[in-house]
BAVEXKOL-136951 format. One line per 4 residues: for each residue y, z, x of C-alpha. Coordinates in nm, 2 decimals. Each point is the difference from the previous one (the first is absolute). Layout:
// residues N
Y:Z:X ~ ...
//
This chain:
// residues 766
-0.11:-0.67:4.71 ~ 0.08:-0.01:-0.35 ~ -0.21:-0.09:-0.32 ~ 0.17:-0.15:-0.32
-0.13:0.10:-0.34 ~ 0.11:-0.13:-0.33 ~ -0.09:0.21:-0.30 ~ 0.10:0.23:-0.30
0.09:0.36:0.06 ~ -0.22:0.24:-0.19 ~ 0.06:0.36:0.13 ~ 0.26:0.17:0.22
0.01:0.37:0.10 ~ 0.06:0.24:0.26 ~ -0.23:-0.01:0.32 ~ -0.10:0.37:0.10
0.04:-0.11:0.36 ~ 0.34:-0.18:-0.02 ~ 0.19:-0.26:-0.21 ~ -0.16:-0.19:-0.27
-0.34:-0.14:-0.10 ~ 0.01:-0.33:-0.19 ~ -0.31:-0.18:-0.18 ~ 0.02:-0.38:-0.07
-0.22:-0.24:-0.19 ~ 0.02:-0.31:0.23 ~ 0.00:-0.35:-0.13 ~ -0.37:-0.03:0.12
-0.11:0.31:-0.22 ~ -0.03:0.26:0.31 ~ 0.14:0.32:-0.06 ~ 0.20:0.11:0.30
0.16:0.34:0.10 ~ 0.29:0.01:0.24 ~ 0.24:0.24:0.11 ~ 0.39:0.01:0.07
0.24:0.22:0.17 ~ 0.29:0.11:-0.24 ~ 0.30:0.20:0.06 ~ 0.14:0.21:-0.27
0.39:0.09:-0.04 ~ 0.15:0.28:-0.21 ~ 0.35:0.13:-0.03 ~ 0.17:0.34:-0.06
0.36:0.09:-0.10 ~ 0.17:0.32:0.01 ~ 0.26:0.20:0.20 ~ 0.05:-0.09:0.37
-0.16:0.34:0.10 ~ -0.29:-0.04:-0.21 ~ -0.05:-0.36:0.12 ~ 0.04:0.11:0.37
-0.27:0.27:-0.05 ~ -0.24:-0.26:-0.15 ~ 0.08:-0.22:0.29 ~ -0.10:0.27:0.24
-0.33:0.09:-0.18 ~ -0.11:-0.38:-0.04 ~ 0.06:-0.07:0.38 ~ -0.29:0.24:0.06
-0.26:-0.23:-0.20 ~ -0.17:-0.25:0.21 ~ -0.06:-0.21:-0.32 ~ 0.38:-0.04:-0.05
0.10:-0.32:0.18 ~ 0.37:-0.01:-0.03 ~ 0.28:0.19:-0.17 ~ 0.36:-0.13:-0.08
0.27:0.05:-0.22 ~ 0.09:-0.29:-0.24 ~ 0.23:-0.08:-0.30 ~ -0.20:-0.08:-0.30
0.03:-0.06:-0.38 ~ -0.11:0.24:-0.26 ~ 0.01:-0.17:-0.35 ~ 0.15:0.30:-0.15
0.29:0.04:0.24 ~ 0.29:-0.22:-0.01 ~ 0.07:0.00:0.39 ~ -0.28:-0.05:0.27
-0.12:0.34:0.15 ~ -0.12:0.12:0.34 ~ -0.36:0.07:0.04 ~ -0.24:0.09:0.28
-0.26:-0.29:0.06 ~ -0.34:0.09:0.10 ~ -0.26:-0.24:0.10 ~ -0.36:0.12:0.02
-0.31:-0.18:0.15 ~ -0.22:0.01:-0.31 ~ -0.01:0.06:-0.38 ~ -0.24:0.31:0.06
0.20:0.16:0.26 ~ 0.31:-0.07:-0.22 ~ -0.15:0.17:-0.31 ~ -0.12:0.31:0.21
0.36:0.03:0.16 ~ 0.18:-0.04:-0.33 ~ -0.20:0.29:-0.16 ~ 0.10:0.24:0.28
0.37:-0.12:-0.03 ~ 0.03:0.08:-0.37 ~ -0.10:0.36:0.07 ~ 0.22:0.03:0.31
0.32:-0.18:-0.12 ~ -0.01:0.04:-0.40 ~ 0.37:-0.07:-0.02 ~ 0.00:-0.35:0.16
-0.02:-0.30:-0.22 ~ -0.27:-0.23:0.10 ~ -0.03:-0.39:-0.05 ~ -0.29:-0.25:0.02
-0.22:0.32:0.09 ~ -0.29:-0.02:-0.24 ~ -0.03:-0.39:-0.06 ~ -0.36:-0.11:0.01
-0.12:-0.25:0.27 ~ -0.06:-0.28:-0.24 ~ 0.35:0.00:-0.10 ~ 0.11:0.02:0.36
-0.19:-0.28:0.12 ~ 0.10:-0.21:-0.31 ~ 0.35:0.05:0.10 ~ -0.05:-0.09:0.37
-0.25:-0.29:-0.04 ~ 0.02:-0.11:-0.35 ~ -0.36:0.11:-0.08 ~ -0.16:0.08:-0.32
-0.36:0.04:-0.14 ~ -0.18:-0.34:0.00 ~ 0.29:-0.16:0.22 ~ -0.14:-0.29:0.17
0.09:0.04:0.38 ~ -0.03:-0.16:0.33 ~ -0.08:0.26:0.26 ~ -0.03:-0.02:0.40
-0.21:0.30:0.15 ~ -0.13:0.08:0.32 ~ -0.37:0.07:0.12 ~ 0.06:0.35:-0.10
0.08:-0.08:-0.35 ~ 0.39:0.10:0.04 ~ 0.21:-0.22:-0.20 ~ 0.27:-0.17:0.22
0.17:-0.18:-0.29 ~ -0.03:-0.03:-0.38 ~ 0.16:-0.27:-0.25 ~ -0.04:0.00:-0.35
-0.04:-0.36:-0.14 ~ 0.05:0.07:-0.37 ~ 0.22:0.20:-0.23 ~ -0.02:0.31:-0.22
0.17:-0.22:-0.28 ~ -0.26:-0.31:0.02 ~ -0.07:-0.10:-0.36 ~ -0.35:-0.13:0.10
-0.13:0.22:0.28 ~ -0.33:-0.09:0.15 ~ -0.25:0.28:0.07 ~ -0.32:-0.01:0.21
-0.35:0.04:-0.18 ~ -0.03:0.36:-0.06 ~ -0.32:0.19:0.04 ~ -0.03:0.26:-0.29
-0.26:0.27:-0.02 ~ -0.01:0.19:-0.34 ~ -0.15:0.35:0.00 ~ -0.05:0.22:-0.32
-0.23:0.27:-0.14 ~ -0.22:-0.09:-0.27 ~ 0.17:0.25:-0.23 ~ 0.34:0.19:-0.05
-0.02:0.30:0.26 ~ 0.21:0.20:-0.22 ~ -0.25:-0.04:-0.29 ~ -0.33:0.01:0.18
-0.17:0.01:0.32 ~ -0.03:-0.35:0.15 ~ -0.34:-0.12:0.13 ~ 0.06:-0.30:0.17
0.29:-0.22:0.16 ~ 0.05:-0.34:-0.11 ~ 0.11:-0.24:0.27 ~ 0.13:-0.34:-0.05
0.13:-0.28:0.23 ~ 0.07:-0.33:-0.18 ~ -0.31:-0.09:-0.20 ~ -0.24:0.23:0.19
-0.07:0.34:-0.16 ~ -0.21:0.28:0.10 ~ -0.05:0.36:-0.11 ~ -0.04:0.29:0.26
-0.14:0.32:-0.11 ~ 0.17:0.31:0.06 ~ -0.31:0.23:0.03 ~ -0.07:-0.08:0.36
0.35:0.06:0.17 ~ -0.14:-0.10:0.35 ~ -0.14:-0.34:-0.12 ~ 0.32:-0.06:-0.22
0.24:0.03:0.31 ~ -0.23:-0.21:0.21 ~ -0.02:-0.29:-0.26 ~ 0.37:0.04:-0.07
0.10:-0.03:0.36 ~ -0.23:-0.32:0.02 ~ 0.19:-0.15:-0.29 ~ 0.33:0.08:0.14
-0.10:-0.18:0.34 ~ -0.13:-0.28:-0.17 ~ 0.28:-0.06:-0.24 ~ 0.27:0.14:0.21
0.25:0.02:-0.29 ~ 0.38:-0.03:0.00 ~ 0.01:0.19:-0.33 ~ -0.22:0.29:-0.14
0.07:0.01:-0.37 ~ -0.15:0.32:-0.14 ~ -0.01:0.20:-0.31 ~ 0.06:0.39:0.02
0.01:-0.11:0.38 ~ 0.28:0.26:0.07 ~ -0.13:0.31:-0.21 ~ -0.36:-0.04:0.03
-0.17:-0.29:0.17 ~ 0.16:0.01:0.37 ~ -0.01:0.38:0.01 ~ -0.37:0.00:-0.11
-0.09:-0.28:0.25 ~ 0.19:0.19:0.28 ~ -0.21:0.32:-0.10 ~ -0.30:-0.19:0.01
0.09:-0.15:0.35 ~ 0.07:0.33:0.15 ~ -0.31:0.16:-0.15 ~ -0.22:-0.28:0.16
0.17:-0.02:0.33 ~ 0.07:-0.38:-0.05 ~ 0.35:-0.13:0.02 ~ 0.11:-0.20:-0.32
0.18:-0.29:0.12 ~ 0.27:-0.06:-0.26 ~ 0.27:-0.08:0.24 ~ 0.02:-0.30:0.20
0.17:0.20:0.28 ~ -0.29:0.21:0.13 ~ 0.22:0.22:0.17 ~ 0.15:0.13:-0.34
-0.12:0.24:-0.25 ~ 0.07:-0.07:-0.39 ~ 0.37:0.10:-0.04 ~ 0.09:0.22:-0.29
0.33:0.02:-0.21 ~ 0.02:0.34:-0.16 ~ 0.02:0.03:-0.37 ~ 0.34:0.05:-0.17
0.19:0.05:-0.34 ~ 0.33:-0.15:-0.05 ~ 0.25:-0.05:-0.30 ~ 0.06:-0.34:-0.11
0.16:-0.15:-0.31 ~ -0.04:0.32:-0.21 ~ -0.35:0.08:0.09 ~ -0.19:0.16:0.28
-0.22:-0.24:0.21 ~ -0.28:0.11:0.23 ~ -0.11:-0.19:0.26 ~ -0.37:0.08:0.12
-0.08:0.04:0.36 ~ -0.04:-0.36:0.15 ~ -0.25:-0.14:0.27 ~ 0.17:-0.25:0.22
-0.19:-0.23:0.27 ~ 0.08:-0.15:0.31 ~ -0.05:-0.38:0.07 ~ -0.10:-0.05:-0.37
0.14:0.10:-0.34 ~ -0.14:0.22:-0.24 ~ 0.12:0.00:-0.35 ~ -0.12:0.23:-0.28
0.03:-0.21:-0.31 ~ 0.00:0.32:-0.22 ~ 0.30:0.15:0.17 ~ 0.20:-0.30:0.12
0.33:0.03:-0.15 ~ 0.03:-0.34:-0.18 ~ -0.35:-0.14:0.06 ~ -0.07:-0.06:-0.35
0.34:-0.20:-0.06 ~ -0.04:-0.25:0.30 ~ -0.31:0.08:0.22 ~ -0.04:-0.13:0.35
0.23:-0.29:-0.02 ~ 0.29:0.22:-0.12 ~ -0.07:0.25:0.27 ~ 0.01:-0.25:0.27
0.34:-0.13:-0.13 ~ 0.13:0.35:-0.03 ~ -0.10:0.07:0.36 ~ 0.15:-0.34:0.12
0.35:0.05:-0.13 ~ 0.03:0.39:0.05 ~ -0.18:0.00:0.35 ~ -0.20:0.28:-0.11
-0.37:0.02:0.14 ~ -0.21:-0.16:-0.26 ~ -0.19:0.34:-0.08 ~ 0.32:0.16:-0.06
0.16:-0.28:-0.22 ~ -0.31:0.04:-0.22 ~ 0.05:0.37:-0.04 ~ 0.37:0.10:0.01
0.25:-0.05:-0.29 ~ 0.21:-0.30:0.00 ~ 0.29:0.23:0.08 ~ -0.14:0.06:0.35
-0.03:-0.37:0.03 ~ 0.38:-0.03:-0.08 ~ 0.08:0.28:0.24 ~ -0.18:-0.18:0.28
0.17:-0.32:-0.07 ~ 0.34:0.14:0.01 ~ -0.09:0.20:0.33 ~ -0.09:-0.34:0.15
0.34:-0.17:-0.13 ~ 0.19:0.28:0.16 ~ -0.18:-0.03:0.33 ~ 0.07:-0.39:-0.01
0.36:0.06:-0.06 ~ 0.04:0.28:0.25 ~ 0.07:0.26:-0.26 ~ -0.12:0.37:0.06
-0.29:0.11:-0.21 ~ 0.07:0.38:-0.08 ~ -0.31:0.23:0.03 ~ 0.14:0.20:-0.30
0.30:-0.13:-0.19 ~ 0.30:0.22:0.03 ~ 0.20:-0.11:-0.31 ~ 0.00:0.17:-0.33
0.14:-0.10:-0.33 ~ 0.37:0.03:-0.03 ~ 0.13:0.24:-0.27 ~ 0.05:-0.16:-0.34
0.18:0.15:-0.32 ~ -0.14:-0.02:-0.34 ~ 0.21:-0.31:-0.08 ~ -0.13:-0.18:0.31
-0.37:0.06:-0.07 ~ 0.05:-0.12:-0.37 ~ 0.16:-0.33:0.15 ~ -0.24:-0.07:0.29
-0.34:0.16:-0.07 ~ -0.10:-0.19:-0.33 ~ -0.30:-0.19:0.12 ~ -0.12:-0.32:-0.13
0.11:-0.14:-0.33 ~ -0.25:0.01:-0.31 ~ 0.08:-0.16:-0.32 ~ -0.23:0.16:-0.26
-0.25:-0.25:-0.16 ~ -0.02:-0.10:-0.37 ~ -0.30:0.16:-0.10 ~ -0.25:-0.20:-0.18
-0.19:-0.36:0.04 ~ 0.22:-0.31:0.11 ~ -0.10:-0.35:0.02 ~ 0.08:-0.26:0.29
0.18:0.24:0.23 ~ 0.08:-0.09:0.35 ~ 0.00:0.24:0.29 ~ 0.25:-0.09:0.26
-0.04:0.20:0.34 ~ 0.23:0.03:0.28 ~ -0.19:-0.08:0.33 ~ -0.03:0.31:0.19
0.35:0.12:-0.15 ~ 0.07:0.31:0.22 ~ -0.10:-0.16:0.34 ~ 0.21:-0.31:-0.11
0.29:0.24:-0.07 ~ -0.04:0.18:0.32 ~ 0.02:-0.32:0.18 ~ 0.26:-0.18:-0.21
0.22:0.33:0.00 ~ -0.08:0.08:0.37 ~ -0.08:0.35:-0.10 ~ -0.10:0.22:0.28
0.10:0.36:0.11 ~ 0.18:-0.08:0.30 ~ 0.24:-0.28:-0.17 ~ 0.27:0.02:-0.26
-0.16:-0.01:-0.35 ~ 0.09:-0.25:-0.26 ~ 0.14:0.06:-0.34 ~ -0.26:-0.21:-0.18
-0.16:-0.28:0.18 ~ 0.27:-0.13:0.20 ~ -0.04:0.09:0.36 ~ 0.28:0.23:0.17
-0.11:-0.09:0.35 ~ -0.11:-0.33:0.16 ~ -0.23:0.15:0.27 ~ -0.34:0.05:-0.15
-0.14:0.37:0.02 ~ -0.34:0.10:0.10 ~ -0.14:0.00:-0.35 ~ 0.10:-0.34:-0.09
-0.09:-0.14:0.32 ~ -0.35:0.15:-0.04 ~ -0.04:-0.12:-0.36 ~ 0.15:-0.36:0.02
-0.31:-0.17:0.17 ~ -0.23:0.21:-0.21 ~ 0.16:-0.11:-0.32 ~ 0.03:-0.36:0.11
-0.38:-0.01:0.09 ~ -0.12:0.15:-0.35 ~ 0.23:-0.26:-0.19 ~ -0.15:-0.27:0.21
-0.35:0.12:-0.04 ~ 0.05:0.02:-0.39 ~ 0.13:-0.35:0.00 ~ -0.27:-0.14:0.20
-0.26:0.19:-0.21 ~ 0.14:-0.16:-0.32 ~ -0.11:-0.34:0.14 ~ -0.35:0.10:0.07
-0.31:-0.01:-0.22 ~ -0.03:0.33:-0.19 ~ -0.27:0.23:0.12 ~ -0.08:-0.21:0.32
-0.07:0.18:0.31 ~ 0.35:-0.10:0.14 ~ 0.16:0.10:-0.30 ~ -0.17:0.34:-0.01
0.09:0.07:0.36 ~ 0.36:-0.11:-0.06 ~ 0.02:0.24:-0.30 ~ -0.14:0.28:0.20
0.24:-0.06:0.26 ~ 0.29:-0.01:-0.24 ~ -0.12:0.32:-0.15 ~ 0.03:0.19:0.34
0.34:-0.13:0.05 ~ 0.09:0.08:-0.36 ~ -0.09:0.38:0.06 ~ 0.20:0.02:0.32
0.30:-0.16:-0.17 ~ -0.05:0.25:-0.30 ~ 0.03:0.30:0.21 ~ 0.27:-0.09:0.22
0.25:0.09:-0.27 ~ -0.14:0.36:-0.05 ~ -0.03:0.03:0.36 ~ 0.39:-0.04:0.03
0.05:0.34:-0.18 ~ -0.30:0.17:0.16 ~ 0.15:0.31:0.19 ~ -0.22:-0.03:0.31
0.03:-0.38:0.02 ~ 0.13:-0.11:0.35 ~ 0.23:-0.24:-0.15 ~ 0.05:0.16:-0.33
0.33:0.11:-0.19 ~ 0.01:0.10:-0.36 ~ 0.33:-0.18:-0.06 ~ -0.16:-0.33:0.12
-0.26:0.07:-0.27 ~ 0.26:0.05:-0.28 ~ 0.17:-0.32:0.10 ~ -0.32:-0.19:-0.04
-0.05:0.12:-0.37 ~ 0.36:-0.06:-0.05 ~ -0.02:-0.36:0.09 ~ -0.33:-0.03:-0.21
0.19:0.12:-0.31 ~ 0.26:-0.25:0.06 ~ -0.23:-0.28:0.06 ~ -0.19:0.09:-0.32
0.29:0.02:-0.21 ~ 0.13:-0.33:0.11 ~ -0.36:-0.16:-0.08 ~ 0.03:0.15:-0.35
0.37:-0.14:-0.06 ~ -0.14:-0.35:0.11 ~ -0.32:0.02:-0.22 ~ 0.21:0.09:-0.30
0.26:-0.25:0.06 ~ -0.25:-0.26:-0.02 ~ -0.15:0.11:-0.33 ~ -0.29:0.21:0.12
-0.08:0.35:-0.14 ~ -0.08:0.27:0.27 ~ -0.29:0.20:-0.15 ~ -0.03:0.22:0.32
0.12:0.06:0.36 ~ -0.15:0.19:0.27 ~ 0.14:0.05:0.34 ~ -0.08:-0.36:0.10
-0.13:-0.19:-0.29 ~ 0.12:-0.13:-0.34 ~ -0.21:-0.10:-0.31 ~ 0.19:-0.27:-0.19
-0.08:-0.20:-0.32 ~ 0.17:-0.27:-0.19 ~ -0.08:-0.20:-0.31 ~ -0.15:-0.32:0.09
-0.07:0.12:0.35 ~ -0.37:0.01:0.11 ~ -0.03:-0.23:0.31 ~ 0.09:0.04:0.36
0.26:-0.27:-0.03 ~ 0.16:0.18:-0.27 ~ 0.08:0.30:0.23 ~ 0.09:-0.20:0.30
0.39:0.00:-0.05 ~ 0.02:0.36:-0.06 ~ -0.20:0.07:0.32 ~ 0.23:-0.24:0.21
0.32:0.15:-0.13 ~ -0.11:0.36:0.08 ~ -0.09:-0.10:0.34 ~ 0.35:-0.16:0.04
0.19:0.29:-0.15 ~ -0.18:0.27:0.20 ~ -0.08:-0.18:0.33 ~ -0.37:0.13:-0.03
-0.32:-0.18:-0.05 ~ -0.17:0.04:-0.33 ~ -0.32:-0.14:-0.14 ~ -0.19:-0.04:-0.34
-0.29:0.26:0.01 ~ -0.12:-0.19:-0.31 ~ 0.03:-0.05:-0.37 ~ -0.17:0.23:-0.23
-0.17:-0.14:-0.31 ~ 0.07:0.36:-0.13 ~ 0.08:0.33:0.16 ~ 0.00:0.33:-0.15
0.24:0.29:0.12 ~ -0.10:0.36:-0.06 ~ 0.17:0.30:-0.09 ~ -0.04:0.37:0.14
-0.29:0.19:-0.12 ~ 0.21:0.30:-0.07 ~ 0.25:-0.18:-0.22 ~ -0.06:-0.34:-0.14
0.37:-0.06:-0.03 ~ 0.04:0.01:0.37 ~ -0.09:-0.32:0.19 ~ -0.16:0.02:0.34
0.12:-0.22:0.27 ~ -0.32:-0.09:0.19 ~ -0.26:0.02:-0.28 ~ -0.10:-0.35:-0.12
-0.26:-0.26:-0.01 ~ -0.02:-0.35:-0.08 ~ -0.17:-0.34:0.03 ~ 0.14:-0.29:0.21
-0.02:-0.36:-0.12 ~ -0.29:-0.06:0.25 ~ -0.20:0.28:-0.16 ~ 0.05:0.25:0.27
0.10:0.36:-0.08 ~ 0.26:0.22:0.13 ~ -0.04:0.37:-0.05 ~ 0.23:0.29:0.08
0.00:0.38:-0.07 ~ -0.30:0.04:-0.20 ~ -0.32:0.15:0.08 ~ -0.18:-0.29:0.16
0.28:0.03:0.28 ~ -0.05:0.35:0.06 ~ -0.20:0.13:0.28 ~ -0.12:0.29:-0.16
-0.16:-0.18:-0.31 ~ -0.38:0.04:-0.02 ~ -0.15:-0.34:0.08 ~ -0.16:-0.04:-0.35
0.33:0.04:-0.17 ~ 0.17:-0.25:0.23 ~ -0.28:-0.25:-0.05 ~ 0.02:0.04:-0.38
0.38:-0.04:-0.03 ~ -0.02:-0.29:0.25 ~ -0.25:-0.16:-0.24 ~ 0.21:0.06:-0.31
0.29:-0.16:0.15 ~ -0.21:-0.28:0.14 ~ -0.11:-0.06:-0.38 ~ 0.36:-0.01:-0.10
0.12:-0.22:0.28 ~ -0.24:-0.29:-0.18 ~ 0.26:-0.03:-0.24 ~ 0.20:-0.33:0.06
0.30:0.11:-0.22 ~ 0.11:0.30:-0.18 ~ -0.16:-0.16:-0.33 ~ -0.34:0.04:0.18
0.02:0.36:0.08 ~ -0.14:0.15:-0.33 ~ -0.35:-0.17:0.07 ~ 0.02:0.13:0.36
0.09:0.34:-0.10 ~ -0.30:0.03:-0.20 ~ -0.23:-0.08:0.30 ~ 0.22:0.24:0.21
-0.07:0.29:-0.25 ~ -0.39:-0.10:0.03 ~ 0.02:0.06:0.37 ~ 0.15:0.36:-0.08
-0.26:0.06:-0.27 ~ -0.29:-0.09:0.23 ~ 0.15:0.22:0.29 ~ -0.02:0.30:-0.23
-0.34:-0.08:-0.10 ~ -0.11:-0.01:0.38 ~ 0.17:0.31:0.06 ~ -0.18:0.19:-0.30
-0.34:-0.14:0.08 ~ 0.02:0.09:0.38 ~ 0.01:-0.36:0.12 ~ 0.30:0.04:0.22
-0.10:0.10:0.36 ~ 0.15:0.30:0.13 ~ 0.17:-0.17:0.28 ~ 0.21:-0.18:-0.24
0.12:0.33:-0.15 ~ 0.14:0.12:0.34 ~ 0.37:0.08:0.02 ~ 0.17:0.00:0.34
0.31:0.21:0.02 ~ 0.22:0.14:0.28 ~ 0.05:0.36:0.09 ~ 0.37:0.06:0.05
0.00:0.35:0.15 ~ -0.21:0.25:0.16 ~ -0.26:0.15:-0.25 ~ 0.13:0.35:0.03
0.35:-0.10:-0.11 ~ -0.10:-0.14:-0.35 ~ 0.12:0.20:-0.29 ~ -0.16:-0.21:-0.26
-0.27:-0.20:0.17 ~ -0.03:-0.37:-0.07 ~ -0.33:-0.15:-0.06 ~ 0.00:-0.13:0.36
0.10:0.35:0.12 ~ -0.30:0.18:-0.21 ~ -0.24:-0.27:0.14 ~ 0.13:0.08:0.36
-0.05:0.36:-0.04 ~ -0.35:-0.05:-0.11 ~ -0.07:-0.20:0.31 ~ 0.14:0.25:0.22
-0.18:0.29:-0.17 ~ -0.35:-0.19:0.03 ~ 0.02:-0.21:0.30 ~ 0.28:0.13:0.22
0.18:-0.32:-0.01 ~ 0.38:0.03:-0.04 ~ 0.22:-0.27:-0.17 ~ 0.31:-0.04:0.17
0.34:-0.10:-0.15 ~ 0.00:-0.35:-0.08 ~ -0.38:-0.06:0.01 ~ -0.17:-0.15:-0.31
-0.26:0.21:-0.17 ~ -0.27:-0.16:-0.22 ~ -0.13:0.16:-0.31 ~ -0.14:-0.04:-0.35
0.12:0.17:-0.32 ~ -0.27:0.25:-0.13 ~ -0.03:0.22:-0.29 ~ 0.08:0.38:0.03
0.18:0.18:0.30 ~ 0.13:-0.11:0.23 ~ -0.02:-0.35:-0.17 ~ -0.06:-0.21:0.31
-0.28:-0.07:0.24 ~ 0.07:-0.12:0.35 ~ -0.15:-0.33:0.06 ~ -0.07:0.09:0.37
-0.19:0.32:-0.10 ~ -0.36:0.01:0.11 ~ -0.25:-0.05:-0.29 ~ 0.01:-0.22:-0.33
0.21:0.03:-0.29 ~ -0.18:0.03:-0.32 ~ 0.13:-0.28:-0.23 ~ 0.00:0.25:-0.29
0.26:0.21:0.17 ~ 0.25:-0.29:-0.01 ~ 0.32:0.07:-0.21 ~ -0.07:-0.32:-0.23
0.31:0.13:-0.21 ~ 0.24:-0.01:0.28 ~ -0.11:-0.35:0.12 ~ 0.02:-0.12:-0.37
0.36:0.09:0.00 ~ 0.07:-0.15:0.33 ~ -0.16:-0.32:-0.12 ~ 0.20:0.03:-0.33
0.32:0.04:0.20 ~ -0.07:-0.31:0.21 ~ -0.08:-0.20:-0.30 ~ 0.32:0.11:-0.18
0.18:-0.14:0.29 ~ -0.15:-0.34:-0.08 ~ 0.04:0.01:-0.39 ~ 0.34:0.16:-0.02
0.18:-0.34:-0.04 ~ -0.23:-0.04:-0.33 ~ 0.13:0.33:-0.14 ~ -0.33:0.21:0.09
0.09:0.34:0.14 ~ -0.18:0.24:0.25 ~ -0.06:0.26:-0.27 ~ -0.16:-0.26:-0.24
-0.24:-0.11:0.28 ~ -0.07:0.35:0.10 ~ -0.07:0.10:-0.36 ~ -0.21:-0.30:-0.09
-0.20:0.02:0.34 ~ -0.09:0.39:-0.08 ~ -0.07:-0.05:-0.37 ~ -0.09:-0.36:-0.09
0.01:0.12:-0.35 ~ 0.12:-0.33:-0.13 ~ -0.18:-0.34:0.07 ~ 0.20:-0.15:0.27
-0.07:-0.35:-0.11 ~ 0.18:0.06:-0.34 ~ 0.29:0.18:0.16 ~ 0.04:-0.28:0.28
-0.03:-0.29:-0.23 ~ 0.28:0.15:-0.20 ~ 0.24:0.04:0.28 ~ -0.11:-0.33:0.15
0.10:-0.17:-0.32 ~ 0.33:0.17:0.02 ~ 0.07:-0.12:0.37 ~ -0.09:-0.35:-0.10
0.26:0.01:-0.25 ~ 0.26:0.13:0.25 ~ -0.11:-0.24:0.27 ~ 0.01:-0.30:-0.24
0.37:0.02:-0.01 ~ 0.06:0.08:0.35 ~ 0.05:-0.34:0.17 ~ 0.23:0.13:0.30
0.17:0.30:0.10 ~ -0.09:0.36:-0.08 ~ -0.32:0.07:-0.20 ~ 0.01:0.30:-0.23
-0.27:0.26:0.04 ~ -0.27:0.03:-0.28 ~ -0.01:0.32:-0.17 ~ -0.33:0.14:0.16
-0.32:0.13:-0.12 ~ 0.06:0.20:-0.31 ~ -0.21:0.28:-0.16 ~ -0.26:-0.02:0.28
-0.11:0.33:-0.06 ~ -0.05:-0.05:-0.37
//
């Protein structure tokens, strides 16, 4: 006799006995664990002799259910190939068997061999995290049938009411020794002391049993909290029930370092649970960008487990989606890609490998400037041009093949969903719960779309090919040049172009309606969607710090007509800027943003300068908390390989010498600049830092540099600010009044267009 259940799929993983275990949140709110048998198929290709030998070997394994030769499609080979198909009784048996085969038959080419159970299940049954399912199962809990009643691409997915438990120590474990654990569920909060480990484990088990959370959100959970709690549990002899599945222990993902987009990234060791999800909010990859709503959306479209979707890079999500697309279309997924880049001579490289188009900005202050953005330009070009490694590549954006390749097949529904979400969000009340949720979901989709282009050129991508990567940038350059021609033909001046955006102005154009014609015409001429990111009351494009004659493409700030600011490339956007400097620069920009027009900027400039002066006063008088001066910077190499150690490397060396803790390549090290040698003090080093040891001269220079980014459009330079900040030998009010008077004269004549810079603070050192 079968039982029927309707509910949401929460977790899916390999059963240690056989098949899979799947957790559901039913419609009535109960949490149900069922199990399901699942056969796994993989393929191998090679010479007839090698395949015959593999056949003989596999026949000896009881877990291998069937063997046969088939003709299948490899995306990178024009003609179908002959492969040996092996069907194994469970994912765990297949994983063990494949490890043996790699060693015994290293020359064979393997397909579909290392695909996760989540992706296989999604390809076979259409499942995904939070899929709403109708399930029939027998009295033993064995799933007889499963039907998915919704879609990964639903615009308004319905979720159950989640039970969320938050755990965090009462202080940063890297800086001090926590004495208590803060526990929160909804509005209920309690504090559990760490001094009695036995009582702590007992009370925490009571909380886990009472709440039975679906999500455990922690701070420093992977690196400190979970390891510490498990150590307490082992010492006290009482099992800590972090998992819903009582048969399983906490699963651990090893620490790893990898190279991505020009920098070394370190992923710390991760604690994974079974039957519920653990997310360390401090180490989750994009948590600060989109939170739990974005994580759930990412898991939904990629089919990755929720814990994995929170932690891995968007590139891993795109890779999972491409493998799912391949399985759904009977395309073999290679274990290791065999193809390499074809040889190109110097002229070919010059013609092909040119990257995105950048039109250097006109440095200075400009009024009534519109920013026009292509909506996810590169994904749109991939879809429109049908750019995929296994199909003929276009010259521009006109497809050379009608049959969609794996990459555009993967991106098309993703792109359409993000556009639909953005359009729906535009009609919602700003800052409403639904608007925030949609924005978080759209942000998660945006990051997946952003990395899909780079993933095309990644050497280890299953469906990557550098020629396809180059075809996308070629299409991007063509599209942007068409847009520029359209804008100029309609009388607009192009101030700046950057890969997928244009900054335009035209005398008399200051409203959205004034730019609608150019938007429509660009969309018509390029075939791609464009949007008006906004109209700036004023915007400042900044030059290089090394040479003021050289513009910098992505270094600017401006204020939209609704008063919101957009900032790129300056200190407030950098992750290695001390919080005190970030906050000060942000306050200065906020004062400038109050200017309703360029004519109002001089008065706001005085208020911004007041923020700078007060910040200097706070630093000199010791009113800036030490934690606001902490700098977080990556260590990019092993410490022994540095010839001239960076401040982060010097701090890491101190940590190693005094605590034995080694910073791995890609890890961030926190430190404060101090006087004397070695010039830095690690924040994680035990003990306190004497405020008198802080290198205030260094922090004054850093603040002056940040302030100079804000004041450069008004003719005030970095050197002038540093000199005044160190000496203050001339009364600031007199000097500033003189310069503001000059600024007012300049702005009085600036009604539209570019505003010339003021001459700066003169003779500030006397």
